[in-house]
C-alpha angles and dihedrals in degrees: 000000000000095000092063091055089055092046091049091049090050091059099035093047100031126181088233129021119252109252108185093199091057106039140007121258089244093053091046094049092048091050093050092050094046089049088059091052100261119146102234114195141176117279124193099207098032138041091259143330135227117222114213127206091260088060090250115141123219113201124214140184127192129219141170094226137032114282139199108246137186088219096245093115134033121243133219107202124195117209107203093192096058092026091228138119129229134193129228106189121216115266102229 
């Protein structure tokens, strides 16, 4: 899906680098996505959601290490060794 390529680019080529001592991973990811024009909203069962033009919501969680997921939400994973973020899209 095209939207996931744009989301991945927003976190792999961010407008500002993630500095864990300055901001949380969640705040940084939300900033990067808003900078690209995404509408980032509150989500009860995830860290945040992105609302698309079709009113569909894509849910995301953030973590500092790879996680086992049921595929219901997408994940933004921060690798502190390579100092880079990666995206695991939801498996709908």
